[in-house]
N, C-alpha and C positions, 0 to 999 in steps of 0.2 A: 504494500500500500504506500502511496506517495501522498504527501500533503504539501501544499504550497502556502507559505505564509508571507505576508507583507510586513516589512519593518521600515520604520522611518530612519534614514541615515542622518547622523548628526556629525559630519566630518569637521575637523578643525580647519582653519583657513588653508593650510598646506595640503591637506588631504583633498579639500574641495578643489583646489587648483589642479592637482594631479588628475582627479576624476574628470574635471571639465576638459582637460587636455586629451584624455583618453577618449572621451565622447567625441570630441572634434576630430581626432585622427580616425576613429572608426567611421564616422560620417563621411570623411574625405575618401576613405577606402571604398565604402559602399558606392558613393557617387562616381568614383573613378572606374569601378568595375561596370557600373551601369553604362557609363559613357563608352567604355571600350567595347562592351558587348553590342551596344546599339550601333556603333560605327563599323564593327567588323562582321557582325551577324553570327558570331560564334555562340552557339547555344549549349554546347557540351561543357559541363562543369569541370571536367578534367582538363580540357583545353584552356578554359578560362583560368584555372589554377596555374597551369604551366606558364601562361602568358602574363599573369599579374602578381603571383605570390611573392617572389623574391624582391621585386621592385617595391612592393607595398611594405614588406617587412623593413627594407632599408630606409624608405622614406618616412614611415610613420613610427617605427620603433615599437609597434604593437606586438604583443605575444602572438605566437602562431595561431592559437585557437581563435583570437579575435579577427585576424586577417581572413581566416577560412570562414568564419561566421559571417563576416561582411560580404564575402563573395557569394555564399549560399543565399543570403537574404536578397542580394541584388539580383541574382539569377531568378529567384522566386518572384520578386516584384515585377521584373520585366516579363516573365512568363504570364503572370496574372494580368498585367496591363495589355498584353497582346491578345489574350482571350477576352 
């Protein structure tokens, strides 16, 4: 059984700054994958991963899981918009 709970974060100013930067970098990665997929027409997630992963890790400094999550969400968003 899984349970999801919501908690209110109360970060100190430094934590809030880091969290905000992480959100900005994730959003940039999401938008960049959307733009790349739209321009190239590549719909395959593996091909998108190969084309964007290393650059996005280097540019954003995000952990691997967040870069991959941004790519997956971008792929899903464009697929949804297309239908």
